[in-house]
BAKE-220457 format. One record per residue (C-alpha): residue in one letter; x, z, y. Coordinates in steps of 0.05 Angstrom, whole numbers, plus 32768, in hexadecimal, padded with zeros to 4 digits. Each point is the difference from the previous one (the first is absolute). Layout:
# residues N
@migu A; x X; z Z; y Y
...
END
This chain:
# residues 395
@migu M; x 7A09; z 7D4C; y 81D9
@migu N; x 8050; z 8016; y 8009
@migu F; x 803B; z 7FE6; y 7FD5
@migu N; x 800D; z 8038; y 7FCE
@migu K; x 7FB6; z 8003; y 7FF4
@migu I; x 8000; z 7FB5; y 7FF1
@migu V; x 803F; z 800F; y 7FD3
@migu D; x 7FDE; z 8037; y 7FDB
@migu L; x 7FC0; z 7FD3; y 7FEC
@migu D; x 8030; z 7FCB; y 7FF4
@migu H; x 8027; z 802C; y 7FCE
@migu S; x 7FB9; z 8020; y 7FDD
@migu Y; x 7FD7; z 7FC4; y 7FFC
@migu V; x 8028; z 7FBA; y 800A
@migu M; x 8024; z 7FEB; y 7FBE
@migu Q; x 8047; z 8004; y 800E
@migu T; x 801B; z 7FBD; y 7FF5
@migu Y; x 801D; z 7FFC; y 8046
@migu A; x 8043; z 800F; y 8019
@migu R; x 7FE6; z 8008; y 803F
@migu L; x 801F; z 800C; y 804B
@migu P; x 7FF9; z 8042; y 8028
@migu V; x 7FC7; z 7FDD; y 8036
@migu S; x 7FBB; z 7FF0; y 8011
@migu F; x 7FF1; z 7FC3; y 8027
@migu V; x 7FB8; z 8002; y 8022
@migu K; x 8014; z 7FBE; y 8030
@migu G; x 801D; z 7FBD; y 7FF8
@migu K; x 8003; z 7FCA; y 8034
@migu G; x 8035; z 7FCA; y 8002
@migu T; x 8042; z 800F; y 7FE6
@migu R; x 7FF2; z 8050; y 800D
@migu L; x 7FE6; z 8036; y 7FE0
@migu W; x 7FE8; z 8046; y 800C
@migu D; x 7FF8; z 8037; y 7FDC
@migu D; x 7FD2; z 803D; y 800A
@migu E; x 8029; z 8024; y 802E
@migu G; x 7FFB; z 7FC1; y 802E
@migu R; x 804A; z 7FF0; y 7FF5
@migu E; x 8014; z 7FB3; y 7FFB
@migu Y; x 8021; z 7FE5; y 7FD1
@migu L; x 801D; z 7FB4; y 8000
@migu D; x 7FEE; z 7FE3; y 7FB8
@migu F; x 802A; z 7FD5; y 7FD8
@migu V; x 7FE1; z 8003; y 7FC3
@migu A; x 7FB7; z 7FE8; y 800F
@migu G; x 7FDE; z 8018; y 7FCB
@migu L; x 8031; z 7FE4; y 7FCB
@migu G; x 8000; z 7FB7; y 8025
@migu V; x 7FB2; z 8008; y 800E
@migu V; x 7FF7; z 8000; y 8045
@migu N; x 801B; z 7FC5; y 8015
@migu V; x 7FDA; z 7FF3; y 803F
@migu G; x 800E; z 8043; y 8012
@migu H; x 7FD3; z 8047; y 7FF9
@migu C; x 7FB6; z 7FF6; y 801B
@migu H; x 8007; z 7FBE; y 8017
@migu P; x 7FC1; z 7FFA; y 8030
@migu R; x 7FF2; z 7FB9; y 7FE7
@migu V; x 7FFD; z 801D; y 7FB9
@migu V; x 7FDC; z 803A; y 8012
@migu K; x 7FCC; z 7FD6; y 801E
@migu A; x 7FF0; z 7FD2; y 7FC7
@migu I; x 7FFE; z 8045; y 7FD3
@migu H; x 7FCD; z 8023; y 802E
@migu E; x 7FD4; z 7FBD; y 800B
@migu Q; x 7FFE; z 7FF1; y 7FB3
@migu A; x 7FFC; z 8047; y 7FF6
@migu S; x 7FB9; z 8009; y 8027
@migu R; x 7FE6; z 7FBF; y 7FDC
@migu L; x 8016; z 8002; y 7FB5
@migu I; x 802B; z 8033; y 7FDF
@migu H; x 7FFA; z 7FEB; y 7FB2
@migu V; x 7FD0; z 7FCC; y 7FD4
@migu S; x 8035; z 7FF3; y 7FC6
@migu N; x 801C; z 7FC3; y 7FE1
@migu L; x 7FB7; z 7FEB; y 7FE7
@migu Y; x 7FF4; z 7FDA; y 803D
@migu F; x 8029; z 7FCD; y 802E
@migu M; x 801E; z 8022; y 8042
@migu E; x 800D; z 7FD7; y 8038
@migu N; x 8041; z 802A; y 8014
@migu Q; x 8021; z 7FF7; y 7FB8
@migu V; x 7FF7; z 7FB6; y 8000
@migu I; x 801F; z 7FF9; y 8044
@migu L; x 8039; z 802E; y 7FE8
@migu A; x 800A; z 7FD9; y 7FC7
@migu K; x 8002; z 7FBB; y 8021
@migu T; x 8038; z 8022; y 8030
@migu L; x 802B; z 801B; y 7FCC
@migu S; x 7FF8; z 7FC0; y 7FDC
@migu A; x 801E; z 7FD7; y 803C
@migu L; x 8036; z 8030; y 800F
@migu A; x 801A; z 7FFF; y 7FC3
@migu F; x 8001; z 7FBB; y 7FD2
@migu G; x 7FB2; z 7FFC; y 7FEC
@migu G; x 7FDB; z 8011; y 7FC9
@migu R; x 7FCD; z 803F; y 7FF5
@migu A; x 7FFE; z 803F; y 8011
@migu F; x 7FEA; z 8044; y 7FD1
@migu F; x 7FFE; z 8046; y 8031
@migu G; x 800A; z 8040; y 7FE7
@migu N; x 8013; z 8045; y 8021
@migu S; x 804A; z 8000; y 7FF5
@migu G; x 8042; z 7FEF; y 7FF3
@migu A; x 7FFA; z 8017; y 7FB5
@migu E; x 7FB9; z 7FDC; y 7FFC
@migu A; x 801F; z 7FC6; y 801E
@migu N; x 803C; z 8003; y 7FCB
@migu E; x 7FC9; z 800C; y 7FC7
@migu G; x 7FDC; z 7FC9; y 8013
@migu A; x 8034; z 7FD2; y 8002
@migu I; x 8014; z 8014; y 7FB3
@migu K; x 7FBA; z 7FFE; y 7FE6
@migu L; x 7FFF; z 7FB2; y 801E
@migu T; x 8043; z 7FEF; y 7FE2
@migu R; x 7FE5; z 8014; y 7FC1
@migu K; x 7FC0; z 7FDE; y 8006
@migu Y; x 8024; z 7FBE; y 8016
@migu A; x 802D; z 8005; y 7FBD
@migu K; x 7FC3; z 8012; y 7FDF
@migu S; x 7FDC; z 7FC1; y 801A
@migu A; x 8039; z 7FD3; y 7FE8
@migu D; x 8003; z 8023; y 7FC0
@migu S; x 8049; z 8004; y 800A
@migu G; x 8007; z 8040; y 7FE3
@migu R; x 8033; z 8016; y 8036
@migu H; x 7FEB; z 804D; y 8016
@migu E; x 8046; z 8019; y 801A
@migu I; x 8014; z 8008; y 804B
@migu I; x 8046; z 8007; y 8013
@migu T; x 8012; z 8031; y 8038
@migu A; x 803E; z 8022; y 8026
@migu Y; x 8022; z 803E; y 7FF2
@migu R; x 7FF6; z 8027; y 8045
@migu S; x 7FB8; z 7FE3; y 800F
@migu F; x 7FC0; z 801E; y 8010
@migu H; x 7FB9; z 7FE9; y 7FF3
@migu G; x 7FD3; z 803E; y 8006
@migu R; x 7FEE; z 8037; y 7FD8
@migu T; x 7FCA; z 7FE8; y 7FD6
@migu M; x 8013; z 8001; y 7FB0
@migu K; x 800A; z 7FB8; y 7FFB
@migu T; x 8026; z 7FF7; y 8045
@migu L; x 802F; z 8039; y 7FF4
@migu A; x 800D; z 7FDD; y 7FC2
@migu A; x 8015; z 7FC3; y 8026
@migu T; x 8025; z 8036; y 8029
@migu G; x 8053; z 7FF9; y 7FF2
@migu Q; x 800A; z 8044; y 800F
@migu P; x 8003; z 802D; y 7FC5
@migu E; x 7FFE; z 8043; y 8023
@migu K; x 7FBB; z 7FEB; y 8016
@migu Q; x 7FEA; z 7FF2; y 7FBF
@migu R; x 801B; z 802D; y 7FD3
@migu P; x 7FCB; z 803D; y 8006
@migu F; x 7FC9; z 7FCD; y 7FEE
@migu E; x 8019; z 7FDF; y 7FC3
@migu P; x 7FEE; z 7FDF; y 7FD6
@migu L; x 7FEB; z 7FC3; y 803A
@migu P; x 7FD8; z 7FC5; y 7FEE
@migu P; x 802E; z 7FCD; y 7FDC
@migu G; x 800F; z 7FBD; y 801A
@migu F; x 8033; z 7FFD; y 803A
@migu V; x 804F; z 7FF5; y 7FF8
@migu H; x 8032; z 8017; y 8038
@migu V; x 803F; z 7FE3; y 8013
@migu P; x 8039; z 8009; y 8038
@migu L; x 7FE7; z 7FDC; y 8041
@migu N; x 8023; z 7FC7; y 801F
@migu N; x 8020; z 7FFE; y 7FB3
@migu L; x 7FF3; z 7FB4; y 7FED
@migu T; x 801D; z 8003; y 7FBE
@migu A; x 7FD9; z 803E; y 7FEC
@migu L; x 7FBC; z 7FE5; y 8014
@migu E; x 8012; z 7FC2; y 7FDA
@migu A; x 8005; z 8026; y 7FC7
@migu A; x 7FCB; z 8026; y 8003
@migu I; x 7FD2; z 7FC6; y 7FFD
@migu S; x 7FD7; z 7FF1; y 7FC5
@migu D; x 7FCD; z 7FDD; y 7FDC
@migu K; x 7FCF; z 8040; y 8018
@migu T; x 801E; z 7FFF; y 8048
@migu S; x 7FBD; z 7FF0; y 802E
@migu A; x 801A; z 8013; y 8045
@migu I; x 803F; z 801D; y 8023
@migu L; x 7FE4; z 8030; y 8037
@migu L; x 8031; z 801A; y 803C
@migu E; x 7FFF; z 8019; y 8044
@migu P; x 802A; z 7FD2; y 8031
@migu I; x 801C; z 803D; y 8018
@migu Q; x 7FF6; z 8042; y 7FD6
@migu G; x 7FE1; z 8034; y 802F
@migu E; x 7FFD; z 8044; y 7FDC
@migu G; x 803B; z 7FEB; y 7FD9
@migu G; x 8031; z 8006; y 8038
@migu V; x 7FEE; z 7FC0; y 802D
@migu H; x 8025; z 7FC8; y 7FD3
@migu Q; x 7FF7; z 7FBD; y 8009
@migu C; x 7FFD; z 7FC9; y 7FD1
@migu D; x 8034; z 7FD1; y 800E
@migu F; x 7FF2; z 7FC1; y 801C
@migu D; x 801D; z 7FCF; y 7FC5
@migu Y; x 7FE5; z 8035; y 7FD4
@migu L; x 7FB4; z 7FFA; y 8017
@migu R; x 8004; z 7FAF; y 7FFD
@migu A; x 8022; z 7FFD; y 7FBE
@migu V; x 7FCC; z 8032; y 7FE5
@migu R; x 7FC5; z 7FCD; y 801C
@migu R; x 8024; z 7FCA; y 7FE5
@migu I; x 8007; z 8021; y 7FBB
@migu C; x 7FB5; z 800F; y 7FFD
@migu D; x 7FF0; z 7FB7; y 8013
@migu E; x 801F; z 7FE5; y 7FCA
@migu R; x 7FEB; z 8035; y 7FC8
@migu D; x 7FB5; z 8005; y 801C
@migu I; x 8009; z 803E; y 800A
@migu L; x 7FE2; z 8028; y 803A
@migu L; x 8021; z 801F; y 8045
@migu I; x 7FDC; z 803F; y 8016
@migu L; x 8017; z 8018; y 8042
@migu D; x 7FF7; z 804A; y 8016
@migu E; x 7FF7; z 8000; y 804E
@migu V; x 7FD4; z 803D; y 7FFB
@migu Q; x 8043; z 801D; y 8038
@migu T; x 801D; z 7FBE; y 8015
@migu G; x 7FC7; z 7FDD; y 800D
@migu I; x 7FD4; z 7FFE; y 804B
@migu G; x 803C; z 7FF1; y 802D
@migu R; x 802C; z 803C; y 7FE3
@migu T; x 803F; z 7FD4; y 7FF6
@migu G; x 7FFA; z 7FCE; y 8036
@migu R; x 7FD9; z 7FD2; y 7FDE
@migu F; x 7FB7; z 800A; y 7FF1
@migu F; x 800F; z 8000; y 7FB9
@migu A; x 8049; z 800A; y 7FE8
@migu Y; x 7FFC; z 7FC6; y 7FD0
@migu Q; x 8004; z 7FD7; y 803A
@migu H; x 804B; z 800D; y 8011
@migu Y; x 800C; z 7FE2; y 7FB5
@migu G; x 7FD9; z 7FBC; y 800B
@migu I; x 7FDE; z 8008; y 7FC0
@migu E; x 7FBC; z 8016; y 7FF2
@migu P; x 7FE6; z 8033; y 7FCA
@migu D; x 7FC5; z 7FEE; y 7FCD
@migu I; x 7FE2; z 8047; y 8012
@migu L; x 800A; z 802F; y 803E
@migu T; x 7FF0; z 8043; y 8003
@migu M; x 7FF8; z 8027; y 8042
@migu A; x 7FDE; z 803F; y 8020
@migu K; x 8022; z 802E; y 802F
@migu G; x 8006; z 7FE4; y 8041
@migu L; x 7FC2; z 7FD7; y 7FF8
@migu A; x 7FC5; z 8027; y 801D
@migu S; x 8027; z 803A; y 8031
@migu G; x 7FF6; z 8034; y 7FCB
@migu M; x 7FB9; z 7FF2; y 7FE2
@migu P; x 8006; z 7FFD; y 7FB8
@migu I; x 8003; z 7FB8; y 7FEC
@migu G; x 802E; z 7FD4; y 7FD0
@migu A; x 8002; z 7FB7; y 7FF1
@migu V; x 800A; z 7FCF; y 7FC6
@migu V; x 8010; z 7FAF; y 801B
@migu A; x 8010; z 7FCF; y 7FBF
@migu K; x 8001; z 7FB9; y 7FFF
@migu E; x 7FBE; z 7FDF; y 7FEB
@migu R; x 8014; z 7FEB; y 7FC0
@migu V; x 800F; z 804E; y 7FF2
@migu A; x 7FCA; z 8021; y 8024
@migu S; x 7FD0; z 7FD1; y 7FDA
@migu S; x 800A; z 802A; y 7FC5
@migu F; x 7FD7; z 8036; y 800A
@migu T; x 7FB8; z 8000; y 8005
@migu A; x 7FC1; z 8026; y 8008
@migu G; x 800A; z 8043; y 7FE4
@migu D; x 8056; z 7FFA; y 7FEC
@migu H; x 800A; z 8035; y 803D
@migu G; x 7FE2; z 8023; y 803F
@migu S; x 8002; z 8038; y 8030
@migu T; x 7FCC; z 8029; y 8017
@migu F; x 8020; z 8003; y 8044
@migu G; x 802A; z 7FCC; y 7FFF
@migu G; x 7FFF; z 7FD5; y 8042
@migu G; x 7FBF; z 802A; y 8019
@migu P; x 7FEC; z 7FF0; y 8049
@migu V; x 801C; z 8034; y 8022
@migu V; x 8048; z 7FF5; y 7FE7
@migu T; x 7FFE; z 7FB1; y 8009
@migu A; x 7FEA; z 800A; y 8047
@migu A; x 803F; z 802E; y 800B
@migu A; x 802B; z 7FCB; y 7FDA
@migu I; x 7FE2; z 7FC1; y 8027
@migu A; x 8017; z 8028; y 8048
@migu T; x 8048; z 8012; y 7FDE
@migu L; x 800D; z 7FC0; y 7FF4
@migu N; x 7FE7; z 7FE3; y 8041
@migu V; x 8029; z 802D; y 8024
@migu I; x 8038; z 7FF1; y 7FDD
@migu Q; x 7FF9; z 7FB5; y 8017
@migu D; x 7FED; z 800E; y 8042
@migu E; x 8034; z 8031; y 8012
@migu G; x 803B; z 7FDC; y 7FE0
@migu L; x 800D; z 803F; y 7FC8
@migu V; x 8028; z 7FCE; y 7FCE
@migu E; x 802A; z 7FE8; y 8034
@migu N; x 800C; z 8044; y 801C
@migu A; x 800A; z 801A; y 7FBC
@migu A; x 8040; z 7FD3; y 7FFE
@migu K; x 801A; z 8001; y 803A
@migu V; x 7FF8; z 804E; y 8007
@migu G; x 8018; z 8005; y 7FB4
@migu D; x 8046; z 7FCD; y 8012
@migu Y; x 8005; z 8034; y 803B
@migu F; x 7FF6; z 8042; y 7FD3
@migu K; x 802C; z 7FE6; y 7FC3
@migu S; x 8037; z 7FF4; y 802F
@migu G; x 8002; z 8047; y 801F
@migu L; x 7FFA; z 8014; y 7FBD
@migu E; x 8039; z 7FDA; y 7FE7
@migu A; x 8028; z 801D; y 8038
@migu L; x 7FEC; z 8049; y 7FF1
@migu A; x 8013; z 7FF6; y 7FB7
@migu E; x 8041; z 7FE4; y 8015
@migu R; x 8015; z 8042; y 8032
@migu K; x 7FD8; z 8036; y 7FCC
@migu G; x 8021; z 7FDF; y 7FC1
@migu F; x 7FBD; z 7FF2; y 7FE3
@migu K; x 8003; z 7FDC; y 7FC0
@migu E; x 7FD0; z 7FBA; y 801A
@migu V; x 7FC5; z 7FEC; y 8026
@migu R; x 7FCB; z 7FD3; y 7FD6
@migu G; x 7FC4; z 7FDF; y 800D
@migu R; x 7FDD; z 7FC9; y 8031
@migu G; x 7FD1; z 8004; y 803B
@migu L; x 7FE4; z 8049; y 8007
@migu M; x 800F; z 8018; y 7FBB
@migu L; x 8042; z 801B; y 8000
@migu A; x 802D; z 803A; y 7FE0
@migu I; x 803B; z 8021; y 8006
@migu E; x 802C; z 8012; y 7FC2
@migu L; x 801B; z 803F; y 8016
@migu G; x 8031; z 8008; y 7FC2
@migu E; x 8007; z 803F; y 7FD4
@migu A; x 8033; z 802A; y 8027
@migu R; x 7FCA; z 8001; y 803D
@migu A; x 7FCB; z 802B; y 800D
@migu K; x 7FC5; z 7FF8; y 7FD7
@migu A; x 7FC7; z 7FCF; y 801B
@migu G; x 7FC8; z 802F; y 7FFA
@migu D; x 8030; z 8037; y 802A
@migu I; x 8003; z 7FCA; y 8036
@migu V; x 7FB8; z 7FEC; y 8002
@migu R; x 7FF1; z 8047; y 8005
@migu S; x 802C; z 8011; y 8039
@migu L; x 7FEB; z 7FC5; y 802B
@migu L; x 7FAE; z 800F; y 7FF0
@migu V; x 8016; z 8045; y 801F
@migu K; x 8033; z 8003; y 802F
@migu R; x 7FF6; z 7FB6; y 801C
@migu R; x 7FB6; z 7FEB; y 7FF2
@migu I; x 8011; z 7FBC; y 7FE2
@migu I; x 7FE6; z 7FF9; y 7FBF
@migu V; x 8026; z 7FCE; y 7FD1
@migu N; x 7FFB; z 8000; y 7FAE
@migu A; x 8028; z 8012; y 7FC3
@migu I; x 8010; z 7FD9; y 7FC6
@migu G; x 8020; z 802D; y 7FCF
@migu E; x 803A; z 8030; y 800C
@migu T; x 802B; z 7FC6; y 802B
@migu T; x 7FD1; z 7FCD; y 801C
@migu L; x 7FDF; z 8003; y 8044
@migu R; x 7FC7; z 7FCC; y 800F
@migu F; x 7FE6; z 7FE4; y 803E
@migu L; x 7FB7; z 7FE5; y 7FFF
@migu P; x 7FF1; z 7FFE; y 804D
@migu P; x 7FC1; z 7FDE; y 8017
@migu L; x 8008; z 7FBD; y 8011
@migu A; x 7FF4; z 8005; y 8048
@migu V; x 8042; z 802F; y 8006
@migu T; x 8024; z 7FF7; y 8039
@migu E; x 804C; z 7FF9; y 8009
@migu S; x 8003; z 803C; y 802B
@migu E; x 7FDF; z 8032; y 7FCA
@migu V; x 802E; z 7FDC; y 7FCF
@migu D; x 8035; z 8017; y 802D
@migu E; x 7FE4; z 8045; y 8001
@migu V; x 8004; z 800A; y 7FB3
@migu L; x 8049; z 7FDF; y 8004
@migu A; x 8012; z 8033; y 802C
@migu A; x 7FE0; z 8039; y 7FD9
@migu L; x 8025; z 7FE5; y 7FBB
@migu E; x 803D; z 8004; y 8027
@migu S; x 7FFA; z 804E; y 8015
@migu E; x 7FDD; z 8015; y 7FBB
@migu V; x 801E; z 7FD8; y 7FCA
END
């Protein structure tokens, strides 16, 4: 089927919820993608931070194929070997505790919100509100949209479920003023991804952890985008020397297979009992096989270390470019980076299209002024140089 036919069918039969770019990809390998006419692209989006080990890594493909040839689905009515292996692995990589598996980052955050509510009910505390940050993004279900601190995304779907209070990120005074006897948890992204790649300050997040300890408030960290090695540590919270009570993850966990996970400390996780939460497809045999293979590749190929090393190299290059071009700033950590162009520059979306069509390089726009970069963790310095040279010419 040619590209124009695909577009026609999309416009006729698919709900128009995506502002798609003018390309259809049919093949991927490592950091490269190929379109339906055989043209090769360098991918610095990685499926929105999903294919951390690169496209179609052979070990992940093999794990999916072998599991799918034996058993695809049975539901969570039964025990599953892959699921318990993955849960044990994630527990060891994080802070111990127990895992619950869903199908997406939104479901992971929805599960964390439900777990927080059940924990408060179990303690008979009457608490139910969660404090989140402006510019945050936690998902597109009604509850996670209510948690999201972006009014422009919320307005078309109001009234939203109550129970969320929003405060500016990195403003400890505002956070403390928002805490009340109704506050059950504080929900933060260590780096706000969809909000523009804004980091929690080091002292701020450590202070939030201290406040939660002092006031018996749960700390939930949304690492749907920052987790699985993206920032140069396996989880971004590890840069801060703290631990959350509840951790969510999804994107990079299974190389594109649909999975989300909540990991919670034992005292919190034990609030859930049989029937409190569930998922028909969550943590099934194939997706957990893909996740186990993905985690093994990340460890065996040193991809977390590569994300730190190449991320530093890329950020230095972007900062030098920003100084030459007069960009506003460079933000991020590891291989989760962004350039803030400034209001006087070309629109970010136009730059993304120009790079895609003229240079065969894939980057991402957040709003009108921010370019975001989320390459696979196996990216090389020479590939970074290729992107920097393209930006030099096109921006």
